[in-house]
Backbone atoms as SQL, in Angstrom:
CREATE TABLE atoms (id INTEGER PRIMARY KEY, chain TEXT, resi INTEGER, resn TEXT, atom TEXT, x REAL, y REAL, z REAL);
INSERT INTO atoms VALUES
  (1, 'A', 1, 'MET', 'N', -28.490, 34.493, 0.019),
  (2, 'A', 1, 'MET', 'CA', -29.214, 34.573, 1.269),
  (3, 'A', 1, 'MET', 'C', -29.772, 35.939, 1.391),
  (4, 'A', 2, 'ASN', 'N', -31.092, 36.051, 1.649),
  (5, 'A', 2, 'ASN', 'CA', -31.700, 37.350, 1.840),
  (6, 'A', 2, 'ASN', 'C', -31.325, 38.010, 3.225),
  (7, 'A', 3, 'VAL', 'N', -31.684, 39.258, 3.398),
  (8, 'A', 3, 'VAL', 'CA', -31.152, 39.958, 4.536),
  (9, 'A', 3, 'VAL', 'C', -31.923, 39.376, 5.886),
  (10, 'A', 4, 'ARG', 'N', -33.213, 39.053, 5.702),
  (11, 'A', 4, 'ARG', 'CA', -33.900, 38.428, 6.949),
  (12, 'A', 4, 'ARG', 'C', -33.265, 37.207, 7.437),
  (13, 'A', 5, 'LYS', 'N', -32.839, 36.323, 6.424),
  (14, 'A', 5, 'LYS', 'CA', -32.158, 35.143, 6.718),
  (15, 'A', 5, 'LYS', 'C', -30.825, 35.319, 7.413),
  (16, 'A', 6, 'ILE', 'N', -30.101, 36.272, 6.829),
  (17, 'A', 6, 'ILE', 'CA', -28.798, 36.625, 7.454),
  (18, 'A', 6, 'ILE', 'C', -28.886, 37.066, 8.830),
  (19, 'A', 7, 'ILE', 'N', -29.896, 37.986, 9.128),
  (20, 'A', 7, 'ILE', 'CA', -30.096, 38.423, 10.495),
  (21, 'A', 7, 'ILE', 'C', -30.427, 37.267, 11.400),
  (22, 'A', 8, 'GLY', 'N', -31.334, 36.361, 10.930),
  (23, 'A', 8, 'GLY', 'CA', -31.661, 35.213, 11.692),
  (24, 'A', 8, 'GLY', 'C', -30.530, 34.206, 12.017),
  (25, 'A', 9, 'TRP', 'N', -29.691, 34.041, 10.931),
  (26, 'A', 9, 'TRP', 'CA', -28.556, 33.155, 11.157),
  (27, 'A', 9, 'TRP', 'C', -27.604, 33.730, 12.199),
  (28, 'A', 10, 'ASN', 'N', -27.318, 35.021, 12.114),
  (29, 'A', 10, 'ASN', 'CA', -26.406, 35.652, 13.019),
  (30, 'A', 10, 'ASN', 'C', -26.949, 35.739, 14.383),
  (31, 'A', 11, 'LEU', 'N', -28.201, 36.040, 14.520),
  (32, 'A', 11, 'LEU', 'CA', -28.898, 36.087, 15.874),
  (33, 'A', 11, 'LEU', 'C', -28.823, 34.790, 16.553),
  (34, 'A', 12, 'ARG', 'N', -29.148, 33.728, 15.811),
  (35, 'A', 12, 'ARG', 'CA', -29.045, 32.364, 16.458),
  (36, 'A', 12, 'ARG', 'C', -27.617, 32.018, 16.897),
  (37, 'A', 13, 'LYS', 'N', -26.719, 32.302, 15.962),
  (38, 'A', 13, 'LYS', 'CA', -25.339, 31.955, 16.150),
  (39, 'A', 13, 'LYS', 'C', -24.801, 32.739, 17.450),
  (40, 'A', 14, 'LEU', 'N', -25.008, 34.045, 17.579),
  (41, 'A', 14, 'LEU', 'CA', -24.645, 34.859, 18.742),
  (42, 'A', 14, 'LEU', 'C', -25.347, 34.426, 19.978),
  (43, 'A', 15, 'ARG', 'N', -26.598, 34.160, 19.952),
  (44, 'A', 15, 'ARG', 'CA', -27.400, 33.760, 21.104),
  (45, 'A', 15, 'ARG', 'C', -26.868, 32.450, 21.624),
  (46, 'A', 16, 'VAL', 'N', -26.680, 31.450, 20.741),
  (47, 'A', 16, 'VAL', 'CA', -26.172, 30.092, 21.131),
  (48, 'A', 16, 'VAL', 'C', -24.761, 30.262, 21.699),
  (49, 'A', 17, 'GLU', 'N', -23.851, 31.057, 21.151),
  (50, 'A', 17, 'GLU', 'CA', -22.534, 31.219, 21.637),
  (51, 'A', 17, 'GLU', 'C', -22.534, 31.847, 23.043),
  (52, 'A', 18, 'ARG', 'N', -23.446, 32.596, 23.395),
  (53, 'A', 18, 'ARG', 'CA', -23.627, 33.183, 24.708),
  (54, 'A', 18, 'ARG', 'C', -24.462, 32.267, 25.640),
  (55, 'A', 19, 'GLY', 'N', -24.927, 31.179, 25.195),
  (56, 'A', 19, 'GLY', 'CA', -25.654, 30.292, 26.084),
  (57, 'A', 19, 'GLY', 'C', -27.030, 30.795, 26.480),
  (58, 'A', 20, 'LEU', 'N', -27.587, 31.701, 25.632),
  (59, 'A', 20, 'LEU', 'CA', -28.936, 32.237, 25.936),
  (60, 'A', 20, 'LEU', 'C', -30.065, 31.524, 25.240),
  (61, 'A', 21, 'SER', 'N', -31.150, 31.346, 26.010),
  (62, 'A', 21, 'SER', 'CA', -32.367, 30.758, 25.364),
  (63, 'A', 21, 'SER', 'C', -32.992, 31.984, 24.674),
  (64, 'A', 22, 'GLN', 'N', -34.008, 31.617, 23.790),
  (65, 'A', 22, 'GLN', 'CA', -34.733, 32.706, 23.108),
  (66, 'A', 22, 'GLN', 'C', -35.481, 33.493, 24.172),
  (67, 'A', 23, 'GLU', 'N', -36.024, 32.903, 25.243),
  (68, 'A', 23, 'GLU', 'CA', -36.675, 33.567, 26.140),
  (69, 'A', 23, 'GLU', 'C', -35.794, 34.611, 26.929),
  (70, 'A', 24, 'ARG', 'N', -34.567, 34.174, 27.289),
  (71, 'A', 24, 'ARG', 'CA', -33.673, 35.067, 27.963),
  (72, 'A', 24, 'ARG', 'C', -33.287, 36.233, 27.189),
  (73, 'A', 25, 'LEU', 'N', -33.063, 35.993, 25.848),
  (74, 'A', 25, 'LEU', 'CA', -32.687, 37.032, 24.933),
  (75, 'A', 25, 'LEU', 'C', -33.878, 37.963, 24.763),
  (76, 'A', 26, 'ALA', 'N', -35.105, 37.433, 24.598),
  (77, 'A', 26, 'ALA', 'CA', -36.297, 38.347, 24.480),
  (78, 'A', 26, 'ALA', 'C', -36.480, 39.168, 25.703),
  (79, 'A', 27, 'LEU', 'N', -36.202, 38.619, 26.913),
  (80, 'A', 27, 'LEU', 'CA', -36.426, 39.444, 28.084),
  (81, 'A', 27, 'LEU', 'C', -35.376, 40.466, 28.123),
  (82, 'A', 28, 'ALA', 'N', -34.104, 40.241, 27.786),
  (83, 'A', 28, 'ALA', 'CA', -33.010, 41.264, 27.844),
  (84, 'A', 28, 'ALA', 'C', -33.400, 42.344, 26.742),
  (85, 'A', 29, 'ALA', 'N', -33.920, 42.014, 25.649),
  (86, 'A', 29, 'ALA', 'CA', -34.207, 42.907, 24.479),
  (87, 'A', 29, 'ALA', 'C', -35.566, 43.559, 24.637),
  (88, 'A', 30, 'GLU', 'N', -36.322, 43.104, 25.596),
  (89, 'A', 30, 'GLU', 'CA', -37.709, 43.606, 25.887),
  (90, 'A', 30, 'GLU', 'C', -38.656, 43.383, 24.683),
  (91, 'A', 31, 'ILE', 'N', -38.543, 42.156, 24.120),
  (92, 'A', 31, 'ILE', 'CA', -39.397, 41.781, 22.926),
  (93, 'A', 31, 'ILE', 'C', -40.092, 40.448, 23.269),
  (94, 'A', 32, 'ASP', 'N', -41.033, 40.007, 22.510),
  (95, 'A', 32, 'ASP', 'CA', -41.681, 38.728, 22.761),
  (96, 'A', 32, 'ASP', 'C', -40.864, 37.591, 22.305),
  (97, 'A', 33, 'ARG', 'N', -40.824, 36.491, 23.091),
  (98, 'A', 33, 'ARG', 'CA', -39.967, 35.321, 22.784),
  (99, 'A', 33, 'ARG', 'C', -40.326, 34.786, 21.461),
  (100, 'A', 34, 'SER', 'N', -41.661, 34.589, 21.084),
  (101, 'A', 34, 'SER', 'CA', -42.051, 34.058, 19.795),
  (102, 'A', 34, 'SER', 'C', -41.501, 34.895, 18.598),
  (103, 'A', 35, 'TYR', 'N', -41.315, 36.158, 18.883),
  (104, 'A', 35, 'TYR', 'CA', -40.802, 37.013, 17.884),
  (105, 'A', 35, 'TYR', 'C', -39.404, 36.762, 17.614),
  (106, 'A', 36, 'VAL', 'N', -38.592, 36.459, 18.670),
  (107, 'A', 36, 'VAL', 'CA', -37.228, 36.062, 18.500),
  (108, 'A', 36, 'VAL', 'C', -37.116, 34.797, 17.626),
  (109, 'A', 37, 'GLY', 'N', -37.965, 33.826, 17.850),
  (110, 'A', 37, 'GLY', 'CA', -37.961, 32.643, 17.043),
  (111, 'A', 37, 'GLY', 'C', -38.261, 32.951, 15.563),
  (112, 'A', 38, 'ARG', 'N', -39.322, 33.821, 15.296),
  (113, 'A', 38, 'ARG', 'CA', -39.564, 34.160, 13.948),
  (114, 'A', 38, 'ARG', 'C', -38.460, 34.915, 13.336),
  (115, 'A', 39, 'VAL', 'N', -37.789, 35.784, 14.035),
  (116, 'A', 39, 'VAL', 'CA', -36.594, 36.447, 13.466),
  (117, 'A', 39, 'VAL', 'C', -35.453, 35.501, 13.134),
  (118, 'A', 40, 'GLU', 'N', -35.257, 34.512, 13.967),
  (119, 'A', 40, 'GLU', 'CA', -34.138, 33.481, 13.703),
  (120, 'A', 40, 'GLU', 'C', -34.571, 32.636, 12.582),
  (121, 'A', 41, 'ARG', 'N', -35.896, 32.410, 12.318),
  (122, 'A', 41, 'ARG', 'CA', -36.308, 31.655, 11.095),
  (123, 'A', 41, 'ARG', 'C', -36.314, 32.488, 9.827),
  (124, 'A', 42, 'GLY', 'N', -36.112, 33.823, 9.959),
  (125, 'A', 42, 'GLY', 'CA', -36.128, 34.708, 8.861),
  (126, 'A', 42, 'GLY', 'C', -37.464, 34.967, 8.274),
  (127, 'A', 43, 'SER', 'N', -38.551, 34.840, 9.179),
  (128, 'A', 43, 'SER', 'CA', -39.941, 35.144, 8.743),
  (129, 'A', 43, 'SER', 'C', -40.402, 36.490, 9.227),
  (130, 'A', 44, 'GLU', 'N', -39.522, 37.311, 9.907),
  (131, 'A', 44, 'GLU', 'CA', -39.961, 38.662, 10.355),
  (132, 'A', 44, 'GLU', 'C', -39.012, 39.692, 9.649),
  (133, 'A', 45, 'ASN', 'N', -39.738, 40.813, 9.344),
  (134, 'A', 45, 'ASN', 'CA', -39.018, 41.932, 8.836),
  (135, 'A', 45, 'ASN', 'C', -38.672, 42.902, 9.990),
  (136, 'A', 46, 'VAL', 'N', -37.401, 42.805, 10.480),
  (137, 'A', 46, 'VAL', 'CA', -37.016, 43.442, 11.774),
  (138, 'A', 46, 'VAL', 'C', -36.879, 44.907, 11.526),
  (139, 'A', 47, 'THR', 'N', -37.352, 45.797, 12.472),
  (140, 'A', 47, 'THR', 'CA', -37.146, 47.226, 12.383),
  (141, 'A', 47, 'THR', 'C', -35.646, 47.481, 12.931),
  (142, 'A', 48, 'THR', 'N', -35.274, 48.632, 12.636),
  (143, 'A', 48, 'THR', 'CA', -33.983, 49.019, 13.106),
  (144, 'A', 48, 'THR', 'C', -33.938, 49.087, 14.625),
  (145, 'A', 49, 'ASP', 'N', -34.953, 49.632, 15.283),
  (146, 'A', 49, 'ASP', 'CA', -35.019, 49.624, 16.703),
  (147, 'A', 49, 'ASP', 'C', -34.950, 48.295, 17.265),
  (148, 'A', 50, 'THR', 'N', -35.596, 47.278, 16.765),
  (149, 'A', 50, 'THR', 'CA', -35.544, 45.922, 17.241),
  (150, 'A', 50, 'THR', 'C', -34.174, 45.322, 17.008),
  (151, 'A', 51, 'LEU', 'N', -33.605, 45.567, 15.923),
  (152, 'A', 51, 'LEU', 'CA', -32.258, 45.131, 15.638),
  (153, 'A', 51, 'LEU', 'C', -31.257, 45.687, 16.628),
  (154, 'A', 52, 'GLU', 'N', -31.361, 46.925, 16.911),
  (155, 'A', 52, 'GLU', 'CA', -30.538, 47.509, 17.936),
  (156, 'A', 52, 'GLU', 'C', -30.799, 47.012, 19.334),
  (157, 'A', 53, 'ALA', 'N', -31.964, 46.675, 19.715),
  (158, 'A', 53, 'ALA', 'CA', -32.258, 46.115, 21.022),
  (159, 'A', 53, 'ALA', 'C', -31.663, 44.691, 21.152),
  (160, 'A', 54, 'LEU', 'N', -31.803, 43.907, 20.019),
  (161, 'A', 54, 'LEU', 'CA', -31.216, 42.537, 20.035),
  (162, 'A', 54, 'LEU', 'C', -29.604, 42.646, 20.193),
  (163, 'A', 55, 'ALA', 'N', -29.091, 43.487, 19.307),
  (164, 'A', 55, 'ALA', 'CA', -27.617, 43.738, 19.384),
  (165, 'A', 55, 'ALA', 'C', -27.143, 44.136, 20.759),
  (166, 'A', 56, 'LYS', 'N', -27.851, 45.077, 21.400),
  (167, 'A', 56, 'LYS', 'CA', -27.415, 45.520, 22.744),
  (168, 'A', 56, 'LYS', 'C', -27.615, 44.293, 23.754),
  (169, 'A', 57, 'ALA', 'N', -28.698, 43.524, 23.663),
  (170, 'A', 57, 'ALA', 'CA', -28.839, 42.437, 24.547),
  (171, 'A', 57, 'ALA', 'C', -27.674, 41.330, 24.340),
  (172, 'A', 58, 'LEU', 'N', -27.159, 41.250, 23.173),
  (173, 'A', 58, 'LEU', 'CA', -26.075, 40.370, 22.793),
  (174, 'A', 58, 'LEU', 'C', -24.681, 40.927, 23.006),
  (175, 'A', 59, 'ALA', 'N', -24.684, 42.284, 23.354),
  (176, 'A', 59, 'ALA', 'CA', -23.381, 43.081, 23.530),
  (177, 'A', 59, 'ALA', 'C', -22.508, 43.026, 22.286),
  (178, 'A', 60, 'VAL', 'N', -23.172, 43.226, 21.060),
  (179, 'A', 60, 'VAL', 'CA', -22.446, 43.335, 19.814),
  (180, 'A', 60, 'VAL', 'C', -22.988, 44.558, 19.067),
  (181, 'A', 61, 'PRO', 'N', -22.190, 45.052, 18.058),
  (182, 'A', 61, 'PRO', 'CA', -22.800, 46.209, 17.300),
  (183, 'A', 61, 'PRO', 'C', -23.831, 45.694, 16.356),
  (184, 'A', 62, 'ALA', 'N', -24.765, 46.457, 16.025),
  (185, 'A', 62, 'ALA', 'CA', -25.899, 46.025, 15.142),
  (186, 'A', 62, 'ALA', 'C', -25.435, 45.452, 13.891),
  (187, 'A', 63, 'ALA', 'N', -24.202, 45.980, 13.414),
  (188, 'A', 63, 'ALA', 'CA', -23.700, 45.429, 12.169),
  (189, 'A', 63, 'ALA', 'C', -23.302, 44.051, 12.163),
  (190, 'A', 64, 'ALA', 'N', -23.027, 43.474, 13.335),
  (191, 'A', 64, 'ALA', 'CA', -22.728, 42.120, 13.543),
  (192, 'A', 64, 'ALA', 'C', -23.872, 41.212, 13.078),
  (193, 'A', 65, 'LEU', 'N', -25.194, 41.715, 13.235),
  (194, 'A', 65, 'LEU', 'CA', -26.287, 40.903, 12.788),
  (195, 'A', 65, 'LEU', 'C', -26.568, 40.993, 11.301),
  (196, 'A', 66, 'LEU', 'N', -25.851, 41.848, 10.661),
  (197, 'A', 66, 'LEU', 'CA', -26.130, 42.004, 9.202),
  (198, 'A', 66, 'LEU', 'C', -24.954, 41.439, 8.376),
  (199, 'A', 67, 'THR', 'N', -23.963, 40.789, 9.014),
  (200, 'A', 67, 'THR', 'CA', -22.754, 40.232, 8.191),
  (201, 'A', 67, 'THR', 'C', -23.044, 38.964, 7.706),
  (202, 'A', 68, 'GLU', 'N', -22.900, 38.750, 6.314),
  (203, 'A', 68, 'GLU', 'CA', -23.335, 37.561, 5.675),
  (204, 'A', 68, 'GLU', 'C', -22.298, 36.484, 6.142),
  (205, 'A', 69, 'PRO', 'N', -22.907, 35.281, 6.380),
  (206, 'A', 69, 'PRO', 'CA', -22.079, 34.189, 6.866),
  (207, 'A', 69, 'PRO', 'C', -21.110, 33.687, 5.760),
  (208, 'A', 70, 'PRO', 'N', -20.031, 33.080, 6.053),
  (209, 'A', 70, 'PRO', 'CA', -19.164, 32.624, 5.096),
  (210, 'A', 70, 'PRO', 'C', -19.747, 31.469, 4.141),
  (211, 'A', 71, 'THR', 'N', -19.360, 31.515, 2.953),
  (212, 'A', 71, 'THR', 'CA', -19.952, 30.442, 2.065),
  (213, 'A', 71, 'THR', 'C', -19.635, 29.053, 2.701),
  (214, 'A', 72, 'GLY', 'N', -20.720, 28.341, 2.612),
  (215, 'A', 72, 'GLY', 'CA', -20.617, 26.933, 3.107),
  (216, 'A', 72, 'GLY', 'C', -20.638, 26.811, 4.662),
  (217, 'A', 73, 'ALA', 'N', -20.899, 27.851, 5.375),
  (218, 'A', 73, 'ALA', 'CA', -21.002, 27.831, 6.850),
  (219, 'A', 73, 'ALA', 'C', -22.239, 27.055, 7.220),
  (220, 'A', 74, 'ARG', 'N', -22.035, 26.275, 8.229),
  (221, 'A', 74, 'ARG', 'CA', -23.257, 25.446, 8.749),
  (222, 'A', 74, 'ARG', 'C', -24.099, 26.229, 9.604),
  (223, 'A', 75, 'GLU', 'N', -25.388, 25.883, 9.542),
  (224, 'A', 75, 'GLU', 'CA', -26.339, 26.673, 10.374),
  (225, 'A', 75, 'GLU', 'C', -26.059, 26.384, 11.830),
  (226, 'A', 76, 'PRO', 'N', -26.066, 27.463, 12.645),
  (227, 'A', 76, 'PRO', 'CA', -25.800, 27.304, 14.042),
  (228, 'A', 76, 'PRO', 'C', -26.652, 26.274, 14.788),
  (229, 'A', 77, 'SER', 'N', -26.120, 25.429, 15.502),
  (230, 'A', 77, 'SER', 'CA', -26.843, 24.441, 16.341),
  (231, 'A', 77, 'SER', 'C', -27.649, 25.079, 17.392),
  (232, 'A', 78, 'PRO', 'N', -28.844, 24.450, 17.720),
  (233, 'A', 78, 'PRO', 'CA', -29.653, 25.012, 18.853),
  (234, 'A', 78, 'PRO', 'C', -28.965, 24.689, 20.218),
  (235, 'A', 79, 'LEU', 'N', -29.408, 25.332, 21.193),
  (236, 'A', 79, 'LEU', 'CA', -29.065, 24.860, 22.590),
  (237, 'A', 79, 'LEU', 'C', -29.679, 23.643, 22.896),
  (238, 'A', 80, 'SER', 'N', -29.158, 22.870, 23.817),
  (239, 'A', 80, 'SER', 'CA', -29.806, 21.669, 24.171),
  (240, 'A', 80, 'SER', 'C', -31.073, 22.049, 24.929),
  (241, 'A', 81, 'SER', 'N', -32.088, 21.319, 24.692),
  (242, 'A', 81, 'SER', 'CA', -33.432, 21.546, 25.219),
  (243, 'A', 81, 'SER', 'C', -33.529, 21.248, 26.755),
  (244, 'A', 82, 'GLY', 'N', -34.533, 21.708, 27.397),
  (245, 'A', 82, 'GLY', 'CA', -34.767, 21.437, 28.728),
  (246, 'A', 82, 'GLY', 'C', -34.164, 22.471, 29.639),
  (247, 'A', 83, 'ARG', 'N', -34.491, 22.383, 30.993),
  (248, 'A', 83, 'ARG', 'CA', -33.974, 23.276, 31.882),
  (249, 'A', 83, 'ARG', 'C', -32.601, 22.893, 32.370),
  (250, 'A', 84, 'LYS', 'N', -31.796, 23.843, 32.731),
  (251, 'A', 84, 'LYS', 'CA', -30.576, 23.589, 33.270),
  (252, 'A', 84, 'LYS', 'C', -30.653, 23.141, 34.735),
  (253, 'A', 85, 'PRO', 'N', -29.904, 22.217, 35.161),
  (254, 'A', 85, 'PRO', 'CA', -30.023, 21.735, 36.553),
  (255, 'A', 85, 'PRO', 'C', -29.621, 22.878, 37.485),
  (256, 'A', 86, 'LYS', 'N', -30.280, 22.965, 38.722),
  (257, 'A', 86, 'LYS', 'CA', -30.065, 24.021, 39.743),
  (258, 'A', 86, 'LYS', 'C', -28.713, 23.699, 40.295),
  (259, 'A', 87, 'VAL', 'N', -28.034, 24.829, 40.544),
  (260, 'A', 87, 'VAL', 'CA', -26.658, 24.709, 41.240),
  (261, 'A', 87, 'VAL', 'C', -26.850, 24.856, 42.725),
  (262, 'A', 88, 'GLY', 'N', -26.201, 24.020, 43.512),
  (263, 'A', 88, 'GLY', 'CA', -26.140, 24.198, 44.886),
  (264, 'A', 88, 'GLY', 'C', -27.247, 23.498, 45.504);
């Protein structure tokens, strides 16, 4: 797996674990939502500054985005689509 794919895999995994949409993550990292999608697909060559911004938004060390997934690990599932119902 190449580094761009590893970053994308970890980014999606961490984002979904935290229940964040691509849009919410992008807002927190102050980057464009479509860019987050391209990073998750492994089609963007991420700068160290962007990697750091994404890591901070996810509250993990930047190295967590560079860790190769275990052999045979399943691709992270997406969040369910649609808006969450309003509370109250």
